[in-house]
N, C-alpha and C positions, 0 to 999 in steps of 0.2 A: 336494455341492459341496465342493471342497478348501478348507480354511482358508488364508487368507493370513497373512503374518507378524504383522500388527496384530491380527487376530482370535485367533491362537494365543497372543499375549501376554495378551489378556483372558481367554480360556478356561482358561489354565494358571496364572493369577495366584495362586489360593489354594494351589497346590502349590509355589510358589517360596519360596526362603529369603529372609530379611530383606534381605540385600544384593542379591539378584536382584530383589526387589520395588522396591528403590530404582532400579534400572536400568529396570525396566518402567514405573514412574511417570514417569520422565523421557522415555522414548520416546513414551508415550501423549500426554503434554502438549506435546511438542516435536518431533513427527514431521517437520515441515518443516525443522527444523535437523539432525536426526539423519541424514537421507538424504545430507547433505553432510559428515558427520563421520566421521573414521577411528576405529578402536578405541582408539588412544592418546589422541586428543583427547577422546573420550567418557569414558575413564578419568580424565583430568585434571579434567574438569568435575565428575565425580561422586566424585572422590577414591577410586577403586577400582582394582584392578590389571587389566591386560589379561587375565590368566588368569580373573579373575572374570567379565569380559564374555564371554569365550569359553565358559566353563561355562554362562553364562546362555543363550547361543545354542544350545548343545548340549542343554540342558534342554528347549528348544522343538522339538528334532528336527533341528537344522541341524548341519553339520560345523564351523561356526565363525561369527564375526561377519560376514565378507564375504558368506556365503550368506544370512544373515538380512537383511543390509542390502539385498542385491539384491532380495529378496522384498518388503521394505518400500518400495523405490523403485517397484516395479510397482504396489503398492497405492496409493502416493502419487499416481501419475499418474492412476489410475482415480478415486481419491477426490476429485480436483479437477475431475472432469467436472461441468459445470453442471447437467445433469439429475439426477445423483446427489445433488448438494448440496441442491437444493430438495426432492427426494424424502426425503432424510435429515432435513431440517429439519422437515418435516411429520410424518414417521414418529416422530421422537423427542419431539415436543411433545405434551402432553396437550391435551384439549379446552379447558381453561381458558386454556392458553398461546396458543391460536390465536384468542382474542378480541382485539379492539382493545387492551383494557387489558393483556392478557398479553403481546402482541407489543411494545407500547410500553414496558412495564416492563423487558423484556429490553434494549431499546435504551438506556434510561436507565442501566441497570447498566453497559453498556460505555462510555457517555459519562462516567460517574463514574470508571471505571477509567482512562480516558484522561488525566484530571487528574493521576493519579499516575505515569503512564508517560512523559508529555511533560514534560521538565525545563524550568522557566521560563526559565533562562538560555539554553538551546538555542533555545527559541521566540523570545526577544528577539533573539538573534543572527540568526535567520532574518529577522525584521522589519527589522533594521538593514541586512542584506545587500540585501534587496529595495529599500529606500529609497535606498541609496547606489550602486546599479548602474545604469549608463546603459541597457544593453540586456538585456532579460529575455525568456527563452524559457519557455513553459509547455507541457509534454508530457502528453497523456492521450488514449489511444485506446480504442475499444470502449465499455464501460460507464463508463470513467473520463473520457470526453470531456465529459459535462455538468459535472463537477467542474472540469476545466481551463478550460472555456469560461466558467464563472461567475467564476473568479479572473481570467481574462484581461479579461472585460468590466468588472469593478470597478476593476482596477489601471489600465486604459487611461483610465478616467474620472477618475483622479486625476492624469493628465498624465504617467504613466510610459510609456516606450517598450517596448511588449510585443508579442511574436509568439506566436501559438498554433500548436502542432504537434499535429495530430490525424490525421496520415496514417501509413501504415506501408509496409513493403517498400521498393522502390526510391525512392519519393517522399520517404521520410524523409531521404535524403542531400541532396536539393536544399534542404531546410529548414535543414540544418546547415552549408552551404557557408561562410557568413559568420561562423560562431561563432568567437570568439577568447577569449584569456585574460582579457579585461576584462568578459566577459559572465557572466550567471547563468542556469542551467537549473533550473526547478522541475518535478519529475516526480512523477506519481501512478503507483505500481506496487504490486500486491498479490499475495498467494499465493506465486508464484514468478516470477523474472524472465523476461519474454517475450524472444523473439529481438530484437524492435525495441528493447526497453528495454536489452538487453545492448549493442547497437550504439550506441545513444544515449549510454549511460553511458561506454562506452569512448572514443568520439569526444570527449565533453565533457572527460574526463580528459586525453586526448592533447593537446587544444587548451589546456589549463590553465584552463578555465572552472570556476566553482564550481557545485556541484550540491546543491540542497535536495531531499531525498527524503521524500515522504509515503507511508507504507507500514504494513503490518501484519505484515511479515516481517523478521526480523533475521538471515537466513541470509547467509553470506559472499558468495555470488554476487550477492545483491540490494544489499548495502550497501557493497561494497568501494570504490567510487569516490565515494561520497557525502561531502560536507563537513559537511552538517547533516542529521540524520535526525529527522523527526517521526513517531515510532512509536506506534501504538495499535491494540489488537485490535478487530476488528469483530464478533467472535462466535466460537463454537467452531470449531476447524479442520475444514474439509471440509463445512460446512453453508452454506446460502444466507445471504449478508450484505447488508444494506441499506447505502446510502452515507451514513447518518446521521452516523457518527463522523468520516469524512474531510470531510463537509460542515461539521461543527462546527469542525474544524481550519481549514478554508478560510475560514469566516466570521470566526473569531478573527484570522487573519492579515490579512484585509481591514480589519477595524476597527482593529487595532493599527497597521497601515500608515497608515491615514487619520489616526490620532492622531499618529503620528510625523512625518508630512508637514505636519500642521497647516495653516497658511494657504495653503501651496502647493497642497494638494488642494482646498481650498475655492475658491480663486481660479480654478482650472481648471474646476471645476463651474459657477462663475458665468459664465465665458466661454462655456461650452457653452449655458447658458440664454439668454444674450444673443444668441448666434448663431441659436438657434432662433426667438427673438422677431423678430430682424431679417429673417430670411428666411422667416418664418411657415410653419409646417408644419400644414396642415389635418389635423384628426383623421381625416378620411375618406381621406386620401392613402394609396395602396397602394405599398409598397416593391417594387422590381424582383423580389426573391425571391418575395414573396407573389403578385405579378402572374403569375409564371411557373408557379405551382402549377396553374392552370387548364389 
């Protein structure tokens, strides 16, 4: 089977010069960023000349950086395939790493790293924006829907006016019709920006609304319209990731918002309890949704 660009870098690494290894190290560690980067931008990031990058690509058998980049883009698309990610995660882990302890210790490692990558002022700015905005939209589709639903559920219980967006395609536009400059969008988006996220991000920016982005990617297409970015890695690029790190970020936001709202949040929860008592909800009562399951 023909080697792709990523595999060529790994197999040729020992034969590369010191400056070329510097380029290889950056590409291997930041593949998701490199596929959106020009040769000049890459040179500026690494403080090397364009010619050095061209020679690096030629050492791998390419005519130049554009051809290498095109091959890396193909690999990038395949690498993000869900089946390949879980297969790679299992294949790269040793038997000890696939125990409960091994898997959990990996998660703890990335939780600890998130403490260093999320700036405290940025986090507090996000909390302040959530508490001071009248209308809040929360976007999360697919595997991100449980995260957005959890945040929506908790913020609504604090008396905040919140709308959940978990639809895609044409239905997305209906949810954004009333979005204006005084509103806030909180979005969960990972790996690379989906078409729905690109649309949502563009509309949010055009309307002048604020965007808080929770992500594990700092590529320009992902972050270009975000006002506040809560960035943390969830694991090695291209492998299966659990939602533990973004869940931790979500829970931290919820607790910090409750603290900032203070009596306002407590009073709203008291009103909810009083309403339940007044109109008494039997523990055996079935909700319409549950009743329709049969």
